[in-house]
RODO-2510 file (C-alpha; in nm, 4 decimals, decimal comma):
residues 99
     n   res          X          Y          Z
     1     m    -0,2759     2,5860    -2,6155
     2     c    -0,6460     2,5782    -2,4328
     3     l    -0,7037     2,9612    -2,4118
     4     g    -0,9476     2,9949    -2,6969
     5     i    -1,1548     2,6834    -2,6089
     6     k    -1,4520     2,8339    -2,4442
     7     e    -1,6599     2,5638    -2,2740
     8     g    -2,0245     2,4970    -2,3946
     9     q    -2,3564     2,5034    -2,1342
    10     y    -2,4298     2,2301    -1,9494
    11     p    -2,7701     2,1098    -1,7684
    12     p    -2,7827     2,1710    -1,3732
    13     a    -2,7142     1,8480    -1,2170
    14     a    -2,9617     1,6314    -1,0581
    15     p    -3,0491     1,6691    -0,6763
    16     l    -2,8268     1,3650    -0,4605
    17     g    -3,1886     1,3111    -0,3067
    18     k    -3,2849     1,2419     0,0559
    19     g    -2,9729     1,0878     0,2669
    20     s    -2,7322     1,0570     0,0034
    21     s    -2,4963     0,8308     0,2466
    22     r    -2,7420     0,5460     0,2036
    23     s    -2,6076     0,5045    -0,1626
    24     c    -2,2859     0,4542     0,0112
    25     g    -2,3930     0,0903     0,1702
    26     p    -2,4679    -0,0461    -0,1298
    27     t    -2,1052     0,0017    -0,2488
    28     g    -1,9214    -0,0631     0,0290
    29     g    -2,0990    -0,3629     0,0690
    30     e    -2,0220    -0,4986    -0,2682
    31     c    -1,6307    -0,3973    -0,2585
    32     c    -1,6314    -0,5209     0,1313
    33     s    -1,7803    -0,8732     0,0034
    34     h    -1,5385    -0,9511    -0,3068
    35     r    -1,2762    -1,2201    -0,1636
    36     l    -0,9773    -1,0043    -0,3061
    37     y    -0,9996    -0,7006    -0,1025
    38     v    -1,1303    -0,8521     0,2256
    39     y    -0,7585    -1,0815     0,1379
    40     m    -0,6355    -0,7267     0,0555
    41     f    -0,7608    -0,5813     0,4170
    42     v    -0,6334    -0,8874     0,5704
    43     h    -0,3198    -0,8599     0,4306
    44     n    -0,3011    -0,4536     0,5130
    45     i    -0,3537    -0,5561     0,8714
    46     c    -0,1201    -0,8412     0,8741
    47     w     0,1155    -0,5695     0,6916
    48     g     0,0443    -0,3081     0,9915
    49     v     0,0861    -0,5233     1,2574
    50     s     0,4607    -0,6731     1,1699
    51     g     0,5404    -0,2781     1,0843
    52     a     0,5004    -0,2217     1,4663
    53     c     0,6070    -0,5354     1,5495
    54     g     0,9618    -0,4551     1,4003
    55     t     1,0062    -0,1504     1,6096
    56     y     1,1124    -0,3887     1,8968
    57     t     1,3366    -0,5957     1,7534
    58     v     1,6437    -0,4010     1,8001
    59     f     1,5324    -0,4805     2,1566
    60     l     1,5879    -0,8320     2,0560
    61     q     1,8759    -0,8016     1,8356
    62     r     2,0726    -0,5513     2,1227
    63     d     1,9742    -0,7245     2,4291
    64     s     1,8877    -1,1114     2,3370
    65     l     2,1325    -1,1580     2,0918
    66     g     2,4562    -0,8961     2,2284
    67     l     2,4945    -0,7429     1,8792
    68     t     2,5818    -0,3894     1,8730
    69     l     2,3973    -0,1137     1,7138
    70     g     2,6413    -0,1390     1,4113
    71     q     2,6104    -0,4510     1,3517
    72     i     2,2610    -0,4262     1,3348
    73     g     2,2993    -0,1631     1,1322
    74     f     2,5050    -0,3751     0,8862
    75     i     2,2853    -0,6570     0,8703
    76     g     2,0022    -0,4523     0,8124
    77     a     2,1767    -0,3039     0,4923
    78     a     2,2867    -0,5892     0,3671
    79     v     1,9700    -0,7680     0,3594
    80     s     1,7871    -0,4909     0,2134
    81     g     2,0646    -0,5006    -0,0883
    82     v     1,9848    -0,8328    -0,1596
    83     q     1,6135    -0,7671    -0,1296
    84     m     1,6819    -0,4654    -0,3474
    85     f     1,9006    -0,6883    -0,6454
    86     l     1,6095    -0,9426    -0,6151
    87     s     1,3106    -0,7285    -0,7020
    88     y     1,4368    -0,5460    -0,9494
    89     p     1,4361    -0,8329    -1,1687
    90     l     1,1487    -0,9717    -1,0693
    91     g     0,9591    -0,6564    -1,1366
    92     s     1,0822    -0,6126    -1,4716
    93     w     0,9680    -1,0125    -1,5423
    94     r     0,6439    -0,9030    -1,3784
    95     t     0,5316    -0,6411    -1,5852
    96     g     0,6492    -0,7610    -1,9461
    97     s     0,9995    -0,4738    -1,9425
    98     t     1,2406    -0,5532    -2,1805
    99     r     1,4268    -0,2672    -2,0836
***
C-alpha cells in the first residue's frame, strides 16, 4: 500500500540552541506545579510505599495471627476475586460502555 509513495523535501531543522536542557526547566516547573500532577505524584509515592510494605504482611499473618500459608493464599484469592467482580462493572459504567 505504501510502496509507491515518494516523500517530499523538507527544510533543515532549526538548531536546538545553546543548552537545550534549559527548555526543560520551564516545562518541568509548569507540569510539576499543577495540582493534578502533584496529587498524582503523591499517590504514586504512597502506592509504592504500601506495595513495599505489603511484601512483609505475610510474616504478620503467619507469625502473629497464626494463619497457614494455604489460608493466606485462599484469603488473598477470595479478596482478589471480589475485587475483580466489583471493578469490572464499575469500569464499564465509568467509561460509558454498554456492552
